LUMMARVEX-262671 format. One record per residue (C-alpha): x, y, z. Coordinates in steps of 0.1 Angstrom, whole numbers, padded with zeros to 4 digits, always signed. Layout:
XYZ
...
This chain:
+0000+0000+0000
+0014+0034-0010
+0017+0064+0013
-0012+0080-0006
-0034+0049+0001
-0024+0049+0037
-0033+0085+0041
-0066+0079+0023
-0075+0050+0045
-0067+0071+0076
-0091+0097+0064
-0118+0072+0057
-0113+0056+0092
-0118+0091+0107
-0150+0095+0087
-0162+0060+0096
-0155+0066+0134
-0175+0098+0132
-0205+0080+0118
-0202+0052+0144
-0203+0079+0171
-0238+0087+0158
-0257+0058+0174
-0287+0064+0152
-0268+0051+0122
-0270+0013+0116
-0237-0005+0108
-0251-0017+0075
-0260+0019+0066
-0224+0029+0074
-0210+0002+0051
-0233+0013+0023
-0223+0050+0027
-0186+0040+0028
-0191+0021-0005
-0207+0052-0020
-0178+0074-0007
-0152+0050-0022
-0169+0050-0055
-0169+0088-0056
-0132+0089-0046
-0123+0064-0073
-0141+0085-0099
-0123+0117-0089
-0089+0100-0088
-0095+0088-0123
-0097+0124-0136
-0065+0134-0119
-0072+0144-0084
-0049+0133-0056
-0064+0109-0031
-0066+0135-0003
-0083+0160-0026
-0107+0133-0039
-0117+0125-0003
-0124+0161+0004
-0145+0165-0028
-0164+0132-0021
-0172+0142+0015
-0183+0176+0003
-0206+0162-0023
-0221+0137+0001
-0226+0165+0025
-0251+0179+0001
-0271+0147+0004
-0272+0138+0040
-0269+0158+0073
-0243+0135+0089
-0218+0139+0061
-0225+0176+0061
-0218+0177+0098
-0185+0158+0094
-0174+0182+0067
-0183+0212+0089
-0165+0199+0120
-0134+0189+0101
-0133+0217+0076
-0103+0235+0091
-0082+0204+0091
-0093+0194+0055
-0086+0229+0043
-0052+0230+0057
-0045+0196+0043
-0054+0208+0009
-0041+0243+0008
-0014+0247+0034
+0003+0213+0034
+0020+0197+0005
+0000+0173-0017
-0004+0140+0002
+0007+0110-0017
+0025+0132-0042
+0062+0135-0036
+0073+0172-0034
+0098+0166-0062
+0069+0154-0085
+0048+0184-0075
+0077+0208-0083
+0083+0190-0116
+0046+0195-0126
+0047+0232-0116
+0079+0238-0136
+0064+0220-0166
+0032+0241-0164
+0051+0274-0162
+0074+0261-0190
+0043+0255-0212
+0029+0289-0203
+0062+0305-0214
+0061+0284-0246
+0026+0297-0253
+0037+0333-0247
+0067+0328-0270
+0045+0311-0297
+0024+0343-0299
+0055+0363-0309
+0071+0338-0333
+0051+0351-0364
+0066+0385-0357
+0100+0371-0367
+0086+0366-0402
+0072+0401-0404
+0037+0393-0393
+0029+0420-0368
-0002+0420-0346
-0013+0454-0360
-0010+0447-0397
-0020+0410-0396
-0050+0409-0374
-0068+0382-0394
-0038+0359-0392
-0035+0362-0355
-0073+0359-0350
-0074+0326-0370
-0043+0312-0353
-0048+0324-0317
-0061+0290-0305
-0032+0272-0322
-0007+0291-0302
-0021+0278-0269
-0044+0248-0271
-0019+0223-0285
+0003+0231-0255
-0027+0227-0231
-0034+0193-0247
+0003+0184-0241
-0002+0192-0204
-0033+0170-0201
-0018+0142-0222
+0012+0140-0197
-0011+0142-0167
-0035+0116-0179
-0009+0093-0194
-0026+0091-0229
-0017+0063-0252
+0006+0069-0282
-0024+0063-0305
-0045+0090-0289
-0016+0114-0289
-0010+0108-0326
-0047+0114-0334
-0047+0147-0314
-0015+0158-0331
-0029+0151-0365
-0061+0171-0356
-0041+0201-0345
-0019+0199-0376
-0049+0197-0398
-0064+0227-0380
-0032+0247-0386
-0034+0238-0423
-0071+0248-0428
-0066+0280-0408
-0038+0292-0432
-0041+0275-0465
-0071+0294-0479
-0066+0326-0498
-0089+0347-0477
-0100+0381-0490
-0086+0412-0472
-0120+0416-0455
-0134+0381-0452
-0164+0369-0433
-0153+0333-0437
-0119+0342-0421
-0138+0357-0391
-0160+0325-0389
-0128+0304-0389
-0114+0326-0361
-0146+0320-0340
-0152+0283-0347
-0116+0269-0347
-0111+0276-0310
-0144+0257-0303
-0132+0227-0322
-0097+0227-0306
-0110+0232-0271
-0130+0200-0276
-0098+0183-0288
-0081+0195-0256
-0111+0180-0238
-0103+0146-0252
-0069+0149-0237
-0084+0161-0204
-0108+0132-0201
-0083+0106-0213
-0098+0072-0216
-0131+0084-0201
-0140+0106-0231
-0163+0079-0244
-0182+0079-0211
-0209+0105-0203
-0193+0111-0169
-0159+0119-0185
-0174+0144-0209
-0194+0159-0180
-0162+0163-0161
-0147+0183-0190
-0178+0205-0192
-0175+0212-0154
-0138+0219-0159
-0147+0244-0187
-0169+0264-0164
-0143+0265-0137
-0116+0274-0162
-0137+0303-0175
-0140+0317-0140
-0103+0314-0133
-0094+0330-0167
-0117+0359-0161
-0102+0365-0127
-0067+0364-0141
-0078+0387-0169
-0092+0412-0144
-0059+0412-0125
-0041+0417-0158
-0062+0447-0166
-0054+0462-0133
-0017+0454-0138
-0016+0471-0172
-0035+0502-0160
-0012+0507-0131
+0019+0501-0153
+0007+0526-0178
+0001+0552-0151
+0033+0549-0132
+0055+0549-0163
+0036+0578-0176
+0045+0597-0145
+0081+0590-0153
+0077+0604-0188
+0078+0569-0204
+0050+0555-0226
+0046+0518-0224
+0014+0515-0244
+0031+0497-0273
+0048+0472-0250
+0016+0465-0232
-0005+0460-0263
+0021+0441-0284
+0038+0420-0257
+0023+0419-0223
-0014+0415-0232
-0012+0388-0260
+0016+0369-0243
+0000+0371-0209
-0034+0360-0223
-0017+0329-0239
+0001+0320-0207
-0031+0325-0186
-0049+0297-0205
-0022+0272-0193
-0020+0287-0158
-0057+0289-0153
-0061+0252-0164
-0035+0242-0140
-0051+0261-0111
-0084+0243-0118
-0066+0210-0118
-0045+0217-0087
-0073+0231-0065
-0103+0217-0082
-0117+0204-0049
-0118+0239-0033
-0137+0258-0060
-0153+0229-0079
-0189+0240-0071
-0184+0277-0081
-0199+0274-0116
-0230+0255-0104
-0235+0280-0077
-0234+0308-0102
-0257+0288-0124
-0283+0286-0097
-0280+0323-0090
-0284+0334-0127
-0309+0309-0139
-0340+0328-0126
-0325+0361-0138
-0320+0348-0173
-0354+0331-0173
-0370+0364-0163
-0350+0383-0190
-0360+0359-0218
-0397+0359-0207
-0398+0397-0206
-0382+0398-0240
-0407+0374-0255
-0436+0393-0239
-0423+0425-0254
-0421+0410-0289
-0457+0397-0284
-0471+0430-0272
-0454+0452-0297
-0458+0428-0326
-0423+0438-0338
-0400+0413-0356
-0363+0411-0352
-0338+0430-0374
-0311+0403-0374
-0277+0418-0382
-0243+0404-0375
-0238+0419-0341
-0273+0408-0330
-0266+0373-0343
-0236+0371-0321
-0255+0384-0291
-0283+0358-0296
-0259+0329-0300
-0240+0340-0269
-0272+0342-0250
-0284+0308-0260
-0249+0293-0252
-0251+0309-0218
-0285+0294-0212
-0271+0260-0222
-0241+0266-0198
-0264+0274-0170
-0283+0242-0176
-0251+0221-0178
-0234+0235-0147
-0266+0232-0126
-0268+0196-0138
-0232+0189-0128
-0239+0197-0092
-0273+0180-0089
-0278+0145-0074
-0294+0125-0101
-0313+0104-0075
-0329+0134-0058
-0366+0141-0066
-0377+0171-0088
-0378+0204-0070
-0386+0241-0075
-0352+0248-0091
-0359+0221-0117
-0391+0239-0126
-0371+0270-0130
-0347+0252-0153
-0376+0240-0175
-0390+0275-0177
-0355+0288-0188
-0353+0260-0214
-0388+0268-0228
-0380+0305-0230
-0347+0299-0247
-0364+0275-0271
-0389+0302-0281
-0362+0328-0285
-0342+0304-0306
-0372+0297-0328
-0378+0335-0332
-0342+0340-0341
-0343+0312-0367
-0374+0326-0383
-0358+0361-0385
-0326+0346-0400
-0345+0327-0426
-0365+0358-0434
-0333+0378-0439
-0318+0352-0461
-0350+0352-0482
-0350+0390-0485
-0313+0398-0488
-0297+0366-0499
-0272+0341-0485
-0241+0352-0466
-0215+0331-0447
-0226+0347-0414
-0263+0341-0419
-0257+0304-0429
-0234+0299-0400
-0259+0314-0376
-0287+0294-0392
-0268+0262-0386
-0257+0270-0351
-0292+0281-0341
-0307+0249-0356
-0283+0228-0336
-0291+0247-0305
-0328+0243-0312
-0325+0205-0314
-0305+0204-0282
-0328+0227-0262
-0360+0211-0275
-0350+0175-0266
-0335+0188-0233
-0369+0203-0225
-0387+0171-0233
-0364+0150-0211
-0366+0176-0183
-0404+0176-0184
-0404+0138-0183
-0382+0140-0152
-0406+0165-0136
-0435+0142-0143
-0415+0113-0129
-0416+0095-0162
-0379+0095-0168
-0346+0096-0149
-0323+0126-0147
-0294+0105-0161
-0312+0105-0195
-0308+0143-0196
-0271+0141-0187
-0265+0115-0214
-0282+0136-0240
-0262+0167-0232
-0228+0149-0232
-0236+0128-0263
-0245+0160-0282
-0211+0176-0277
-0197+0160-0310
-0224+0177-0330
-0210+0211-0321
-0175+0199-0330
-0188+0186-0364
-0205+0219-0372
-0174+0239-0361
-0152+0217-0384
-0177+0222-0413
-0175+0260-0409
-0137+0260-0408
-0131+0235-0436
-0161+0240-0460
-0172+0276-0457
-0141+0294-0471
-0141+0276-0505
-0179+0275-0506
-0182+0313-0502
-0151+0320-0524
-0130+0330-0493
-0151+0362-0488
């Protein structure tokens, strides 16, 4: 038995003794709860958490289900927190932890350097905005996949497939003779990061990508990463503002350095660092995205319902232009994200509740908004003709419509106790490849189809 296993068993013994001290709990119930706890720990260890972190997350999750586990987590929170944050990682030799830290910062530095390599060939950020926009994800996400591949111990075959995918993405991002002002180039810049982020997700989930639970773990990771990245970005904005002001006081302008070096290189490195932070301290902030989802679900539901009521009362249609298309798609993606992150924190065996009703209302409102947007897009195509942006938006909204519609059906079945919650989870995770396929279609087929305009 390794040191990590010994530490884990000691933690479980402490937890078991705590339960035994509660005389109301039968010995058989304790054994069943322990089996449940060990299953959760095994699943968390499979996605890369250290045993001590997996124990903390498992107890915290069980604490949401029964009062005894919640009491244990509360009484031992200080010790568990110190174990996780203040002490070195249990079961992970300090040399190994230092090696991973150095590797992460090395990859972050490599991402920052990759951003500036094109400048050696005369491709400046100011004069080649389209090139940098199309290739931004290629500077960073292959390195992120390298980090996950090393951490998950991917097979040589999986690594080769991912390498081929990233290489093909680099070819299609740069081989086409895009026009100086090109809608298809902009669509490539938007859709290629989506495709490559899912490729990085394959590396993140490892051999669990084919399982719904593995894909759900990656979806949960995506939400936590977004939060971390925004926080890092906010700190970066403050840093740049302070740097500009203090150097200006000394009569030195650093605007060019900030815009050409610090911001792009820092953003690239922040992707790697943010991902590592989520991995390293996932057990502390794991439920942040679901909590935000529960907070914003009623707000977004109210927003969409008021919007639909306004359209109904005024009788006005939608003037769909490029900027509004982007806003609508972002809104629908946010709604889908709220659904996913609330699902990730929900116990699938718990009965339907008031929040589930709110989720269904949000889904139905989003479904109606998507239908209105599709009608408006189709009307604009009929009136003004086909453009790359309109066809891309039409496809994306159609894909979202199918996702939202069947999600609503499954959720209503769950509310009526005619179906299980796991069916909704499987539908959402199984639908992920559809988005990847559409993103690949836009990147590969749209430029030649629309003559690179």
